[in-house]
C-alpha positions as CSV (number, residue, x, y, z in Angstrom):
1,M,0.9,-27.6,-11.8
2,S,0.7,-25.0,-14.5
3,H,-1.4,-22.0,-13.5
4,E,-0.3,-20.0,-16.5
5,A,-1.7,-22.7,-18.8
6,A,-5.0,-22.7,-16.8
7,N,-5.3,-19.0,-17.0
8,T,-6.6,-18.1,-20.5
9,T,-7.5,-14.5,-19.7
10,H,-4.2,-13.1,-18.7
11,D,-0.8,-13.3,-20.4
12,P,2.2,-11.9,-18.4
13,D,4.3,-11.7,-21.5
14,A,2.0,-9.0,-22.9
15,W,3.2,-6.6,-20.2
16,R,6.8,-7.6,-19.5
17,D,8.5,-5.3,-22.1
18,R,7.1,-2.3,-20.2
19,F,9.3,-3.0,-17.2
20,P,13.1,-2.8,-17.8
21,I,14.1,-4.7,-14.6
22,L,12.4,-7.9,-15.8
23,E,15.1,-8.2,-18.5
24,S,17.7,-8.9,-15.9
25,S,16.0,-10.0,-12.7
26,T,13.3,-12.3,-11.3
27,Y,11.3,-9.6,-9.7
28,L,9.3,-10.9,-6.8
29,V,9.4,-8.0,-4.3
30,N,6.4,-6.0,-5.5
31,H,5.0,-5.8,-2.0
32,S,8.0,-3.5,-1.2
33,L,8.7,-1.7,-4.5
34,G,6.9,-2.4,-7.7
35,A,8.9,-2.7,-10.9
36,M,9.4,0.7,-12.7
37,P,7.3,1.1,-15.9
38,R,9.4,2.2,-18.9
39,A,7.0,5.0,-19.3
40,V,8.5,6.8,-16.3
41,F,11.4,7.9,-18.5
42,G,8.9,9.9,-20.7
43,K,7.0,11.2,-17.7
44,L,10.1,12.7,-16.1
45,Q,11.5,13.9,-19.4
46,G,8.2,15.7,-19.9
47,F,8.4,17.3,-16.5
48,A,12.0,18.4,-17.1
49,E,11.1,19.9,-20.5
50,Q,8.1,21.7,-19.1
51,W,10.2,23.2,-16.3
52,A,13.0,24.1,-18.7
53,T,10.8,25.8,-21.3
54,R,7.8,27.0,-19.4
55,G,9.4,27.9,-16.1
56,V,7.1,29.5,-13.5
57,R,4.1,29.1,-15.9
58,S,4.2,25.4,-15.2
59,W,2.3,25.9,-12.0
60,A,-0.7,27.0,-13.9
61,E,-0.2,24.4,-16.6
62,G,-0.7,21.3,-14.4
63,W,1.7,21.4,-11.5
64,W,-0.6,23.1,-9.0
65,D,-3.5,20.8,-9.8
66,A,-1.4,17.7,-9.8
67,P,-2.4,16.5,-6.3
68,T,-6.1,16.5,-7.2
69,Q,-5.9,15.5,-10.9
70,I,-3.6,12.6,-10.2
71,G,-5.8,11.9,-7.1
72,N,-8.7,11.4,-9.6
73,L,-6.6,8.9,-11.6
74,V,-5.9,6.9,-8.4
75,G,-9.6,7.3,-7.5
76,R,-10.6,5.4,-10.6
77,I,-8.6,2.3,-9.3
78,M,-10.8,2.3,-6.2
79,N,-14.1,3.5,-7.7
80,A,-13.9,6.8,-5.7
81,P,-16.2,9.7,-6.7
82,E,-14.6,12.5,-8.6
83,N,-12.6,14.9,-6.5
84,T,-12.4,12.8,-3.3
85,V,-8.8,11.7,-3.6
86,V,-5.7,13.9,-3.1
87,M,-2.0,13.0,-3.3
88,H,0.7,13.5,-0.7
89,Q,4.3,12.5,-0.2
90,N,3.8,9.5,2.2
91,V,1.3,7.8,4.5
92,S,2.9,9.2,7.6
93,I,1.9,12.7,6.4
94,V,-1.6,11.5,5.3
95,Q,-2.4,9.9,8.7
96,S,-1.0,12.8,10.6
97,I,-3.3,15.2,8.6
98,V,-6.3,13.0,9.4
99,A,-5.3,12.7,13.1
100,S,-4.9,16.5,13.3
101,A,-8.5,16.9,12.2
102,L,-9.9,14.9,15.1
103,D,-11.0,15.9,18.6
104,F,-9.6,13.7,21.3
105,S,-10.9,15.8,24.2
106,T,-14.2,14.0,24.7
107,K,-15.2,10.5,25.9
108,R,-15.0,9.4,22.3
109,N,-11.3,9.4,22.0
110,K,-10.4,5.7,21.5
111,V,-8.2,4.7,18.6
112,V,-8.4,1.0,17.6
113,Y,-5.9,-0.9,15.5
114,T,-4.1,-4.2,15.6
115,E,-0.7,-4.9,17.0
116,L,0.3,-6.0,13.5
117,N,-0.3,-2.5,12.0
118,F,2.6,-1.1,10.1
119,P,4.9,0.6,12.6
120,T,5.0,4.0,10.9
121,C,1.3,4.3,11.3
122,M,1.5,3.4,15.0
123,Y,4.0,6.1,15.5
124,V,1.5,8.7,14.3
125,W,-1.3,7.6,16.5
126,E,0.9,7.1,19.5
127,G,1.9,10.7,19.1
128,M,-1.8,11.6,19.6
129,R,-1.7,10.3,23.2
130,K,-0.5,13.8,24.3
131,H,-3.7,15.2,22.8
132,G,-6.0,12.7,24.7
133,A,-6.1,9.7,22.4
134,R,-6.5,6.3,24.0
135,I,-4.8,3.6,22.0
136,H,-6.3,0.1,21.9
137,E,-4.2,-2.5,20.2
138,V,-6.1,-5.6,19.3
139,K,-3.8,-8.6,19.9
140,S,-2.9,-11.4,17.6
141,D,-2.6,-15.0,18.8
142,D,-0.3,-16.2,16.1
143,G,1.7,-13.1,15.0
144,A,0.1,-13.3,11.5
145,T,-3.7,-12.8,11.8
146,V,-6.2,-11.0,14.0
147,P,-9.6,-12.6,14.6
148,T,-12.3,-10.4,13.1
149,E,-14.6,-10.9,16.1
150,R,-11.9,-9.5,18.3
151,M,-11.6,-6.4,16.2
152,L,-15.4,-5.9,16.2
153,E,-15.6,-6.3,20.0
154,A,-12.9,-3.5,20.4
155,I,-14.9,-1.0,18.3
156,D,-17.4,0.6,20.7
157,E,-19.3,3.9,21.3
158,E,-16.1,5.4,22.7
159,T,-14.2,4.7,19.5
160,L,-13.3,7.7,17.4
161,I,-11.3,6.1,14.6
162,V,-10.1,2.7,13.4
163,P,-6.9,3.2,11.4
164,I,-6.1,-0.3,10.2
165,S,-4.1,-2.0,7.5
166,H,-6.3,-3.7,4.9
167,V,-3.6,-6.4,4.3
168,L,-1.0,-7.0,7.1
169,Y,2.5,-6.5,5.8
170,K,4.0,-9.4,7.8
171,S,1.8,-12.2,6.8
172,S,-0.4,-10.8,3.9
173,Y,-3.5,-11.5,6.0
174,Q,-6.4,-9.6,4.6
175,Q,-8.7,-8.2,7.3
176,D,-12.5,-8.2,6.8
177,A,-12.8,-4.5,6.0
178,A,-16.5,-4.8,5.2
179,A,-17.4,-6.1,8.6
180,I,-15.1,-3.6,10.4
181,C,-16.6,-0.7,8.4
182,A,-20.1,-1.9,9.2
183,R,-19.4,-2.2,12.9
184,A,-17.7,1.3,13.0
185,K,-20.7,2.8,11.3
186,E,-23.1,1.2,13.8
187,V,-21.3,2.9,16.7
188,G,-20.5,6.2,15.0
189,A,-16.7,5.6,14.6
190,L,-14.6,6.4,11.6
191,V,-12.5,3.9,9.6
192,L,-9.2,4.9,7.9
193,L,-8.2,1.9,5.8
194,D,-4.5,1.7,4.9
195,C,-4.5,-0.1,1.5
196,Y,-0.8,0.2,0.8
197,Q,-0.4,-3.6,0.7
198,S,-3.6,-4.2,-1.3
199,L,-4.6,-1.5,-3.8
200,G,-3.3,-2.6,-7.2
201,T,-3.5,-6.4,-6.5
202,V,-6.8,-6.6,-4.5
203,P,-9.9,-5.0,-6.0
204,I,-11.3,-2.2,-3.8
205,D,-14.6,-0.3,-4.3
206,V,-14.8,2.5,-1.7
207,Q,-18.4,3.2,-2.4
208,A,-19.5,-0.4,-2.1
209,L,-17.4,-0.8,1.1
210,G,-18.8,2.3,2.7
211,V,-15.4,3.2,4.1
212,D,-14.8,6.7,5.5
213,M,-11.2,7.2,4.4
214,I,-8.5,5.2,2.5
215,C,-4.8,5.9,2.4
216,G,-1.8,4.2,0.9
217,G,1.1,4.8,-1.5
218,S,2.1,4.1,-5.1
219,V,5.4,2.4,-4.2
220,K,4.2,-1.2,-4.2
221,W,1.5,-2.8,-6.3
222,L,0.7,0.4,-8.1
223,C,4.3,0.5,-9.6
224,G,4.4,4.3,-9.1
225,G,7.6,4.7,-7.1
226,P,8.0,6.8,-3.9
227,G,6.5,10.2,-3.1
228,A,3.0,9.6,-4.4
229,A,0.7,8.6,-1.5
230,Y,-3.1,9.0,-1.7
231,L,-5.9,9.9,0.6
232,Y,-9.6,9.3,-0.1
233,T,-12.2,10.9,2.1
234,R,-15.9,10.1,1.9
235,P,-18.3,12.8,0.7
236,G,-20.3,14.0,3.6
237,L,-17.3,13.5,6.0
238,L,-14.9,15.5,3.8
239,E,-16.7,18.8,4.4
240,S,-16.6,18.5,8.2
241,L,-12.9,18.0,8.6
242,E,-10.5,20.8,9.5
243,P,-7.0,19.4,9.8
244,G,-4.5,21.2,12.1
245,I,-1.7,20.0,9.9
246,T,-2.4,22.2,6.8
247,G,-0.9,24.6,4.4
248,W,-1.7,27.1,1.6
249,M,-2.9,24.5,-0.8
250,A,-5.8,23.8,1.6
251,H,-6.8,27.5,1.8
252,A,-10.0,28.7,0.1
253,D,-8.0,31.4,-1.7
254,P,-4.3,30.6,-1.5
255,F,-3.1,33.4,-3.7
256,A,-4.8,36.0,-1.6
257,F,-2.0,35.3,0.9
258,E,-4.2,35.9,3.8
259,T,-2.7,35.9,7.3
260,G,-4.1,34.5,10.4
261,E,-6.1,31.2,10.8
262,Q,-6.7,28.8,8.0
263,R,-9.8,29.4,5.9
264,Y,-10.4,25.9,4.4
265,A,-11.1,25.2,0.8
266,Q,-14.1,23.3,-0.3
267,G,-13.9,19.7,-1.2
268,S,-10.8,17.5,-1.2
269,W,-8.4,20.5,-1.5
270,R,-8.9,21.0,2.3
271,M,-7.0,17.8,2.9
272,L,-3.8,19.1,1.3
273,H,-1.0,21.1,2.9
274,G,2.0,22.7,1.3
275,S,3.4,22.7,-2.2
276,P,3.3,19.3,-4.0
277,A,6.2,17.1,-5.0
278,V,5.2,17.4,-8.7
279,A,7.9,15.2,-10.2
280,S,7.1,12.2,-8.0
281,L,3.4,12.5,-8.7
282,L,3.8,12.8,-12.5
283,A,6.2,9.8,-12.5
284,A,3.7,7.7,-10.5
285,T,1.0,8.1,-13.2
286,A,2.9,5.6,-15.4
287,G,2.1,2.9,-12.9
288,H,-1.4,4.1,-12.2
289,E,-2.3,4.1,-15.9
290,T,-0.9,0.6,-16.3
291,I,-2.9,-0.8,-13.4
292,L,-6.1,0.7,-14.9
293,E,-5.2,-0.8,-18.3
294,V,-4.6,-4.3,-16.9
295,G,-7.5,-4.1,-14.5
296,T,-7.5,-5.1,-10.8
297,D,-10.0,-7.9,-11.3
298,A,-7.7,-9.6,-13.8
299,I,-4.6,-8.9,-11.6
300,R,-6.4,-10.4,-8.6
301,D,-7.4,-13.5,-10.5
302,Y,-3.9,-14.0,-11.8
303,S,-2.3,-13.3,-8.4
304,I,-4.4,-16.0,-6.7
305,R,-3.5,-18.5,-9.4
306,M,0.2,-17.7,-9.1
307,T,0.4,-17.6,-5.3
308,E,-1.7,-20.8,-4.9
309,G,0.7,-22.6,-7.3
310,L,3.7,-21.3,-5.4
311,R,2.2,-22.2,-2.0
312,A,1.7,-25.8,-3.2
313,N,5.2,-26.0,-4.6
314,L,6.8,-24.7,-1.5
315,S,4.7,-26.9,0.8
316,E,5.7,-30.0,-1.2
317,R,9.3,-29.0,-0.5
318,G,8.7,-28.8,3.2
319,F,8.5,-25.1,3.7
320,A,6.0,-23.6,6.1
321,I,3.8,-20.8,4.8
322,P,2.6,-18.4,7.5
323,S,0.3,-16.5,5.1
324,P,-3.4,-17.5,5.2
325,E,-4.2,-20.6,3.3
326,D,-7.5,-19.2,2.1
327,P,-6.7,-16.9,-0.8
328,A,-9.8,-14.8,0.0
329,R,-8.1,-13.8,3.3
330,R,-4.7,-13.2,1.7
331,G,-3.2,-10.3,-0.3
332,G,-0.8,-10.7,-3.1
333,T,2.2,-11.8,-1.0
334,L,3.3,-15.2,0.4
335,T,5.6,-15.5,3.4
336,V,8.0,-18.4,3.7
337,A,9.1,-19.4,7.1
338,L,12.7,-20.4,7.8
339,A,14.0,-22.7,10.5
340,D,16.0,-19.8,11.9
341,D,14.3,-16.4,11.2
342,E,17.6,-14.6,11.9
343,N,19.0,-16.2,8.7
344,G,16.4,-14.5,6.6
345,P,18.6,-11.6,5.4
346,A,21.3,-14.0,4.3
347,F,18.8,-16.0,2.3
348,V,17.7,-12.7,0.6
349,K,21.3,-11.9,-0.3
350,A,21.9,-15.4,-1.6
351,L,18.8,-15.2,-3.8
352,E,19.9,-11.7,-5.0
353,A,23.2,-13.3,-6.1
354,R,21.0,-15.4,-8.4
355,D,19.1,-12.3,-9.6
356,I,16.0,-13.3,-7.6
357,L,14.7,-10.3,-5.7
358,V,12.6,-10.8,-2.5
359,D,12.9,-9.5,1.0
360,H,12.7,-10.5,4.7
361,R,11.0,-9.1,7.7
362,P,11.7,-10.2,11.3
363,G,9.1,-12.6,12.6
364,S,7.7,-12.9,9.1
365,G,10.1,-14.8,7.0
366,I,10.9,-14.4,3.3
367,R,8.2,-12.3,1.5
368,V,7.6,-13.1,-2.1
369,S,5.1,-11.4,-4.4
370,P,4.3,-12.1,-8.0
371,H,2.5,-9.5,-10.0
372,F,0.7,-9.4,-13.4
373,Y,4.0,-9.5,-15.3
374,T,5.4,-12.6,-13.4
375,R,5.9,-15.9,-15.2
376,E,5.1,-19.2,-13.5
377,S,8.6,-20.3,-14.4
378,E,10.0,-17.5,-12.3
379,L,8.2,-18.8,-9.3
380,D,9.4,-22.3,-10.0
381,E,13.0,-20.9,-10.2
382,F,12.5,-19.2,-6.8
383,A,11.2,-22.4,-5.1
384,E,14.0,-24.4,-6.5
385,A,16.6,-21.9,-5.3
386,M,15.1,-21.9,-1.8
387,S,15.4,-25.7,-1.7
388,E,18.9,-25.6,-3.0
389,L,20.0,-22.9,-0.5
390,R,18.5,-24.8,2.4
391,E,20.0,-28.1,1.5
392,S,23.5,-26.8,0.5
393,G,23.8,-24.2,3.2
394,A,25.1,-21.8,0.6
395,W,23.2,-19.0,2.3
396,K,25.8,-19.0,5.1
397,D,28.3,-17.3,2.7
398,F,26.1,-14.2,2.8
399,I,25.7,-13.9,6.6
400,A,28.0,-10.9,6.7
401,S,26.2,-9.1,3.9
402,T,22.7,-8.4,5.0
403,A,21.5,-5.1,3.6
404,V,17.8,-4.5,4.4
405,Y,15.4,-3.2,1.7
């Protein structure tokens, strides 16, 4: 089954020379760390040259505005209005800032998310219990999906916020964000949609969706590397938020060096905190610009073709695929179950010895994710290697070497 041949609108070879690691590896771990664009070398060289030659003047020549200007660049990927997206170091900081802007002292103090949320986000909201938050975890029956109707039932008039993963990291299950946003709006609750596992491979339009806030990072499908997380806040809501976790970038007049309580800036600046990690943000733009150039609609179409072909191939070989069968309910990743999940790390290392890069998560299996630069032949190579390892038992040679990515 040749999905590359069927797809006449996208050619992965048109993009491959932009990503150095593709010259030496079959790179199928984009759900964890996207391949680095070659353009990052120039971005970081430019940063270093500016610092070396312009010194302190660099702050007024792009560094200070980087969180908002690069936020606007990311905003274009999700169709966000100008000046509604800001950049941070990671999602833990982003969700902590949002949580610090909320009042948990009233009856509306319920926080609703699924038990399959990414753990780091859970840690943030669990920390709000001491401030009055009531955490409601919506349960999964199969460890891979959460029924939408169960999510909707949990969101009621006492719900303050619904901070959920758009695509679940374990199974690649895509939640019905539109239905969840509509239910939250109906009862007056907020939705913070974590798009870390979707933006860059699943088209997202924040205005059509009507979502209150979106967060995520550039590490994965955006090919932007670490240290470049984003936060979108809906106009109308933005002006009412006053985060307790804040800093001088969020001040209305930061260079007045006022003492005392925070006097918040207007617009998206109020969602910032301390000085930005400029180098990481500038490096990430190489990925952001490439995603915009390729286009998320084209990426999504190609992703579905590739993952559907791989799913069929693996199924024919007798592998179980815990990821949703319906591509409309799936992100860009497929998970491959193993007879003994504890052997997953050894399989990963055995594949790495063949220069095939994937990863494993407990209770999930092997996670594999093609992107817009992946060839069908690489997926065939992966499927063949999985069969070979299973049948030969060669993965057992790597049991003692199980580094986790």
